[in-house]
N, C-alpha and C positions, 0 to 999 in steps of 0.2 A: 777705638781702632782695633780691628780684628787681628788675630795672631798671624794670618797669612799676609796681611798688609805690612805688619812689622817685619816679617821675614823678607818681603820683597824690597823693603826700604834699605836693608843692609847689603853691603857689597862683600862678596867672597871670592876666593880663588880656589880652583882645583886643577890638578895636573895628573895625567895618566896616559895610558895607551888605549886606543880604540880597540875594544874586543869584539864588538858586534854592531851592525847597523840594524835598528828595529824598524825604521820608517824613513823614507826620503821622498819629498815632493820635487821631482826633477825640474818643474817649471820655475820654482822660486828658491830652491835649495834648502827649504825647511827640513830639518833632520832630527830624528830621535835616535840616540845611540847609547851603548854601554861603554863606560870608560873605566878601565882597570887602574885604580889609584894605589896599587901596592898594598900596604898594611891596612889602608882604609877600606879596601875591597872595591866592588863594583859600584859605580854611580851612574844613574840614568841622567843623561844630559840632553837638553832640547835647545834648538836655536837655528839660525840661518848659517849652515855650514856646508855650502856646496862643494862637492868633490872630495870630502873627507872619506877615508877608507879605513878598514880594519888594519891595525899595525902601526898607524900613525901615532905620534906623540903630540898631545894637545895640552896647551895651557889655556884655561878658560877663566874669564872673569864674569861675574853676574850675581844672581840671587837664588835662594832656595824657595821652593814652593812645594805644595803637596797635592798630588793628583788623587781624586777620591777612589779611583780603582787601582792605580799603579804605585801609589805611595809617593815618597819623597823624590823630587826631581830638581835638577840644577838648570836654571834658565840662563844660557850663555849669551852675552851680547858683545863681548870682546874675545877674540879667538886668535891664538898664536899657534901655528903648526910647525912641528919639527920633524924632519925625516930622521930615521934611525942612523946611528953612527957606529961603526965597528962591525966585524963580521958576525958576531952572535946576534946583535940587534937587527942587522940586515936580514939574516936568515929567518928570524922569528917574523919579521915583517912580510917577507915574501911567502913564507910557509902558511901565513894566516889567510892567504887568498886575496891579499890586497890588490894584486895585479892580475887582471883577467888572463887566464891561460897558464898560471904558475901555481903549483901546489907543493907540498912538502918535499917530495922526491926531487923535482926539478930545482926547487929552491936550494937544496943541499948541493946539487951539481954546480949551480951557478956560483954559489959562494966559494965552494972548493976551487973552482977554476979561476974566478976573477977576484976573489977576496973583497977588500974594502972598496974596490972600483966597480963592483957589480951593478949598482944602480946607474952609474954613468954609462956603462956598457949597454945596458938595456935601453936607455933613452937615446944615446947618440950613435951606437954601433950595434944595433940588435942583430945584424947579419952574423955576428960572431957567435951567436947562440947555436948556430947549426953545428958547432964543434961538439955539442953535447948530445948524449944518447937520446934518441927519440924526438929530436927537434928538427923539423923540416924547414926549408926556407919560408914556406907560407906561414907556418906557426911562428917562426921567429919574427916575421914582419908584423903579424897580428899582435904579438906580445909588445913589440916596440910601439905600435900605434896606440894600444891601450894605455901604456905607461906614459907616453907623451901627452895624451889627453888628460890623464890624471895630474901630471906635473904642470901642464898648462893651466888647468883650473886652480891648482895650488898657488902658482905664481900670481895668478890674477887676484885671488882672494887676499893673498899677502899684500899685493900692491894696493888694493882698495883699502884694506885695513890700515896700512901704513899712512895713507893720505886721508884717513877719516871719511871715506866714502862708503855708502851703504853696501853691505855684502849682498843684499837682495838683487843688486844689479849684475852680479857675477854670472848667474846662469843664462840670462838673456844675452849678455855680451859674448859669452863663450859660444853660444849657439850661432851667433852671427859671425864671429871672427876666428873661432877655433884656437889652435895653438899660438897664433900670432897676436892674440888679443892685447897683451901688455905692450908689445912692440907697436901695434896700431895706435894705442892710446898715447904712448910716448911720442910717436910721430905726429899725432894730431889729437891732443887732449879733448878737443871740442866734439869728438864723436860721442862723448859722454853727455852732451847737451840734448840728446834725443829725448823728447818728452816722455816716451814710454818708460824711461829708466828712473824717472822721478828724482833726478839730481838737479839741484838749482844751478842756474847759470853762474851765480857768484862762486859756488864751490868749484865748478869746472874752470872758471877763469882764474881762481886762486891756484889751482893745480897747474894750469898752463904757465902761469908766472913762475911758480916754483921750478918747473921744468925748463925755464929759460926762453919761453916764447916771447918775442918782442911785442911791444904794445901796438905796433902798426903792422903786425904780421897779417897777411891776407886771410889765413885761416881764422884768426881771432875776429877780424872785421866781418867776414862772411857769417860766422856763427852768431855774432851779435845782431846782425841784420835779421837773420832767421829767428833769433830769439824774440826780437821786438815784434815781428809779424805774428809769431805763435802766441806771444803774451797778449797781444791786442785782439787776437781771435778769441781768446778766453774772455775778453771784455765785450764780445759781441760784434767785433768788426770783421768783415769779410776781406777788406783790403785796407791799406793805409795810403794816403796821398804821399807821393815821393818825398816832398819837402818835410813832412812830419816824420816819416820813417828815418830819414837821414839825421834830423835834429835829435830824435829820441835815441838813436844809436850813438851819436856823438856824446850825448849826456851820459849814456850807460858806461862807455869804455874810455871816455875822455880823449877821443881822437877826432881830429878835424881835417879838413882839406879834401883833395881829390881822391885820396885812398878810399874814402867811403863810397864815392860814386863808382870807382873801379871795382870795388867789392860787389856792389849791386849789379854792375854789368856782367861780372863773372857768374853770379847766381842766375841771371837771366839766360846767359849763354848755355849754362848747364841744365836749364829747364826747371830749376827749383823755384824760381820766381817768374811771374808773368807781369809785364808792364803794359798798360794800355790806357789810352786817353778815353775816358768815358764819364758821363755825368758831370762834365766840366772840370775834371781834375785828371792829373796823371796818376793813375792808380797802380799800386804794387800789391800783387796778390801772392800768397803761397799757392803753388801750382795746383794743389788739391782743391782748394776753395774756389779758385778760378774755374776749374773744370766743373765743380758742383753747381756754381751759380749759372754758368752758361747752359749746363744740361737741364737744370730746372726750367729756365726760360724757354729752351727749345721744346721740351716735352709738354709743358703746360700750353705753349703756343700751338703745338700740334693738336692737342686735345680741345683747345678752344675753337679751332677751325672745324672740328668734327661735329656735325649736326646729325642726330639720330632720328629715325622715324618713330614717333610716339605711337602707341597702340590706338587703333581707331575708336575704341570704346573707353578712352582715357577718363572722360567725365564720369561715366558710370562706374569705372574701376575705383576712382577716388571716392565716390559716394559710398561704394561698398566697403572700402577701408574705414571710412568714417563710422559707418554703422557697426562694424565689427569691433572697433576700438571705443565705441560709445561716446563719440565726441562730434562736434561740428567745427571744422577748421575755420579760423579767421582767414581773411583774404590773403595775408602774407604767407600764412602756413600752407594754404592750398597752393599758392603760387610755387612754393618750395617743392612740394611733391610733384607738381606738374612739370617743373623745370627739370627735375631729375629724370623724367621720362624721355626728354629730348636732347639732353646735353651729356657729353662724355665726362666733363668736369664741371663742378659747381662749388660755390662757397655758400655756406649757411651760417650766418653770424647773428649775434644778438646778446644782450645782457641778461641778468637773472630775471625770471618771471615773464619772459617774452615768448615762451613756448618752443625753445630750441629742441628740447627732448621730445615733445609731441611731434614736431615736424620730422625729426630724425627717425622716430618710430614709423611715421607714415612713409618716408622714403624707403626704409627697410622693407615694409610690407609690400610696397609697390614692386621692388626688385624681386621679392619672393614670388609675387603673382606673375612677373615676367619670366620666371624660371631662371633667374640669375643666381649663381653661387656667390654669396656675399660674405666678405670677411670684415670684422669690426676690429679696430685698433685704436690705441691711445699711447701717448708718449711714456706714461708711468704706470706702474702696477696698480696703484690706487685708482687712477683714472680709468684704467681698463676694467677694474672690478666694478666701479660705479656704472660704467657703460653696460656691462653685462646685466647688472641688476635692473636698469631702467629699460633696456631693450629686450630682455628675455632671451638673449642669445649670447653665447660666449664671445668675449672680446679678449684680445691679446695685446701685450705691448708691441710696439712697432718692431723693436729689436727681436722679439721672439717670433713674430710673424715672418721676419726676414731670415730667421735662423742664424743668429749671430755667432761668429767664431773669431778667434784671435790667431793671427798668423804667428806661429812660434818663432820664426826667424826674424821677422821685422818688428814684432810686437804691435802691429797695427790691426785695427778693427777691420773685419771683413764680413761679408754676408754670403751665405750659401745661395740665397735667392737673388738672382740678378738677371741681366739680359740673356745669359746663356741657360739659366734654369729659372724661368719666371714662376710667379705664383699661379696656381690653378684658378684663382678667383675670377669671376666675371665682373665683380664690383668690389670696391674697398671703400669703407666709410671710416674716416679718422676724426676722433673727437679731440678737444683741447689742442687744436692745431697751432695756437699761438705759441706753444712750447716747442714746436718742431723747428730745429735749425736747418740751415741750407744744406749741410752735408747729409743729414738724415732724410730730408725731403728728396734729395737726389737719389739716395739709395732706394727709397720707396718707389719712386717713379721708374727706376731702372728695373725693378722687380715686377712691374705691371706688364701684362701682355699688351700688344698694340691696341686691342679693342676693349680693354678693361676700363670700366667707369670708375670715377673717383669723386667722392663727396668729402669736402673739407669743412669741418664744423668747429666753431670756436668763438671766442670773445676778443676782438682786436683791442679792446680797451684794457685788458689785463697786461701785466708785465710781459715783455718779449722773452724769447727763449734764452736760456743760459748760454747756449752755444752761439756761434756766429750767424748773423743775419736777423731779419725781421720778416720772415716769409709771409705769414698771413697778412700782415699789414701791407706789404708791398703788392701782393696779389690783389688785395681789395682796392687799394688806392690806384692801381693801374687802370681800373675801370673797364678792362677788356675781358676779365674772367667772369662768366655768368655767375651772378650772385643774388641771394635774397638776404636782406638785412631785416631782422625782426625788431620792431620798435614798440609795438603795442604791449603794455603791461596788463596782464589779465587780472580780472577782479579779485580772484583769490590771492594772487601775489600782491595786490595793492594793500591787503590787510597786514602785510609783513613790513615792519619798520626796517628790517635788514634790506629787503629788496628796494624799498623806496629811498632809503638813505644811500644805497649803492648808486642808484640812478641819479640821485641828487648830486653826489660827489662827482660823478662823471660829467655833469652839466655845470659844475663849478659852485654848487651850493654846499656850505658846511653842514655836516650832519646835525640833526636835531638832538640836543643833549639834555632834554627835559625829563627823560625817563618816563615818558607817558605811554610808550608802547609796551608790548609784551615780550619782545624778543631783542630789543636793542637798548643797552644801558651804558651809562657813563659814570665813572667814579673819579673824581678830581684828586689827583695825587701828584704834586709837583716835585716832591722830594723822592729821588730814586729809591732810597732804602725803604721808605714808606710804601712806595708803589710795589716793590718786590714783596713786602709783607702782605699787602692786600691781595696780590695775585695768588700767593701761596694759600691764603685763607679761602679765597674763592674756589680754588681747585680742590682743596683738601676737604672742606666742610660745606661752605655756603651753597655752592651750585649743586653738588650731589644731593644735599638735603632739601634745599629750597626749590630747585628746578627739576630734580629727578634725573639729572645727567651725571652718570658715573665719572669719576676722575679720569679713567682711561679713555673716555670719549670726549674729553676736553683737550683742545690743543692751544697752548700759549704761543703767541706770535710776537715778534718784535722786528722793526725795520733793521736793527743792527745787532751784531754779535757782541760788540764791546760796550764800554761805559757801564754806568751803575745799574741800569735796568735793561741791559741787553741780554741776549740768550745765554751767554757764558755764566753770568751771575744768576740768572733765573734758573738755569739747569741745576746748579749746585743747591740752591734753596729748595727747589721742587723735589729733587732727589732725596734730600734730607727729610722732607716732610712726607712724601708719598711712598718712598721705599727706603726707610732708614736701615742702618746696619742691624743685623740680627745674628745670633749664633748659628742658625740654620741656613743663612744666606752666604754663600762664598762670594768673594769679590777679588778683583784684580786691579792694581794700579797701572795705568799706562799714560805717561805724559801728564797732562792736566786733568785727566779723567780718572774716576774710580768706576769701573764697570761692576755692577752687582747683579746677582740673579734677581730677575723681576724688573730690571730697568728697561725703559723705553729708549731705543737707540735708532740712529739713522745712518744708512750708507751714504757717504759723501763724495763718492766718485764712481763712475762706471767701471765695473770689473767683470769682463766678459769671460773670465777664466775660473770664477768661483763656482764650485759644484754645490747644487742643492737637491734635496729630495723631499717629497711629501709622503710621510709614512702611511697616511690614510688612503691615498690613491695609488701609491706605488710609483708615482711620476717622478722622474729625475731630469735634470737639465743643467746647463751652465748659464751664469749671468745674474748678477745683482747690480742694481742701477742706482745712480745718484738720486737721492730723495726717498728711496724705499725705507719705510719705518717698520721696525720689528721689536720683539721682546727678548731679552736675554734669558735663556732657559737654564743653561749650565755654565759654570765657570770652573775650568780645570787648568792644571799647569800647562797642558799642551795646547790650550786654546779656549775659545768661547763659542758656545752654540747659541745661535739666534734664530728665532722663528719669525719669518716674514709671512704672515697670514697662512701659516701651516707649512710653508716651505722652510726646511731646516738647513742652516748653513753653519759650518764649523770654520771659525776664523783662527788660524794659527797666530802666534804672537806677533810675527812681523807684519801682519795685515791689520792689526788693531788700529793703525793710523787711519784706516778707511771708515772707522766708526766714530760717532759722536753721540752724546746723550741727546735725547729728542723730546724731553718734556716741554722744552721751548725751542722753536726753530725760527729762522728768519722768514719773512714774508716770501722772499724769492724761493726758498726751499719748499714752501707750502704749495707752490703752483701745481695745479692738476689734482689737488686733494680737496676733500670736503669733509667737514667734521660736524657732529651734532652741536657742539659748543666751541666757540673761539673766544679767547681772552687776548686782547691786543694791548701790549705795553707801548705807550707813546710818551716817553719821558727821557729827556737828555739825548735826543737823536741828532746825529750829524746832519748839517744842512743839506748835503747832497742826497740824503734819503728822504727828505721831507717833500715827497712828490705825490701828485694825485694818483698816479698809477699804483704806487705802493699801497695807499690807503684803500683804493677801489679793490685791488686784488685781495687785501686782507679781509675786507667786509664780505666779499663774495665767496670766501672759504667756509662761511658759517651757514648751516642748514636750519637750526632751530633757535640758536641763541648767540648773540654777539655782545661782548662787554669790552668797553674801552677803559683802561686804567692809565691815568697820566694827566697830561697838560692839554686842556681843551684849546689853548691858543695854538699849539702845534698842529692840531687837527685843522684849524682854519688855514694855517700856512700850507699844509699839505694839499688841501682842497684847491687853494688858489694857484698852486704851482703846477701848471700843466706842461712845464718844460720837460721834454724828453731828451735824454742824452742821445745825441746823434750817433747812429751806427753807420759806418761806411759800408754801404752795399749798393750795388747797381742793378739789383734784380728787376725792379720796376722799369728802369730804363731799358734793360735788355728785352723784357717782355713786350714793351711798346714797340721796340725795333723789330722784334720777331713777327709781330702782327701788323707791321706797317702803320702803326698809330703814333709813332713818336716823331 
């Protein structure tokens, strides 16, 4: 164990007066400051300390660390703030510049005039400051407003700390409610249940009970109903049937009776929930998802009705594209290129080895010949990078294409590109569409001009999007969206056991486990500990030496995070083998993880406010997204620097919860990515994850080599289990209604 890790494991206390602010992130409150600790001298302290100003007295609890450039620093995670008491202390506080508009001369006047009551006068009766030399009514008002803001933030952080709530919520809460934030929370603690604040409903509910909110209080019931809708949208549901919503809410807060239905009626009246009978159920939608689903159906319906005039020389044009690309299209591939010439929207689907990429390149070439400005996009950075490589044209993530931004007041995602400021593109091609949820699809469609063409490419047999809905599947199954489904497996692809086993699994055939192929292997290990040992050996030595695939180009997958051979255990073992501790490698302990320089890590939530820069290109932007994988370059007391394919991101300590080790990731997290080598751990897997979709998605992540380590009987169970968890969504029904086909 390194010296730094030992330092971080010990708890310490420091106390002193803030002498200087060195850095503050106004968005999240992360602060670096100098603390005068008397005889001990100045201490550099870092942590989430929103609103702290010079002159304040702080008591900090935390741990010591060493910054390679700035030396010893104190990482504070418990903060107690004290305002100065007594005339001398108040003078020093005001003279330090702690309150905007007050310097030493005015500070002396204030304390001389008002004595120990000076701070109360500034906050509650600032108009009295006009009695002092040089203070106009306008200046007095400005000083009072600045001090009230400071005190409001202070009371808020004190309140959050007292109730063991994350201080990172202070800055966004104060931006939303200002000086009245604590009063707003006390009046309705459930404002803290807003998803953007990352406070669990259990924490909010416990606070409400402490504050005396009755169990059947309408605010509690309404918040619980919204929590259930939001929670289930995280599980892929666009709506919940009313009976299921009421039952789940009753189980959550142990309340029954008419009060639940009254609460739901109130949310509907306020427009936060939409209730509609559709697809045979009484559906209850969060208003945003209702709008997204209806909008997708409406826009896709409009595009389906639009037939374009294909060029008169289409056959000759397709022949020319074939010659230039050095291929002869199969019938389905040619059909895809021709369909793109006459329809405003189309689907292009198919499994591995069926020529999706060739068809996609043909469509892109057609659009270029037609003089269309075409944008390429994909849901993830890795998928966009692969699309760029295969198409020979830059592709972007959908979020970047739409120019993502975060509303600082609401904390909600917004896009610069929308109906009012659409994309300039004449055509947009989206790959890996199975990963696109209904909200993102609505945002994309809103950003397209009325005559813009749209080609959606994907594999509907892969796992559906992490977010709500199952857009590609519903569009395809509606039967009304122009589509080409590629089914022919080409000769070269038939030589790959990866491709053939993927298609076999999709058709219900258990993979061949005879190890007769050159790219698909099985190693029987029923004991989880033995499976982990084998996987480490494969990644560390056997595959790099025997197959020529370096460890950093091998991705370990597992259906599950937990249990003996899940990603949590695998990550610890792989980190110890592939990136062990060393004197020249700094590391940082955070929760269950040790982040070490050289580690492979993954961003596990969308963060639209993280700044990144590419030193090689000079490019800068905001946004790091769920599933992005990078390498830890530097570990410092003030944060961790991660490279995502050359894009450098600095994570302050309070954002480390958004990172996980990524030597092993779940199959769900690997969607949209492709790796030279994949090792799949299938050992001691929960029954709910033993599905055909999980196995098929895992196999199709591998480009050159796929190795299964585990229990072959579980592979058979996965293959035979074609049961898909039902997602409550009515997109297919709405689209059929839109086109008069339902």
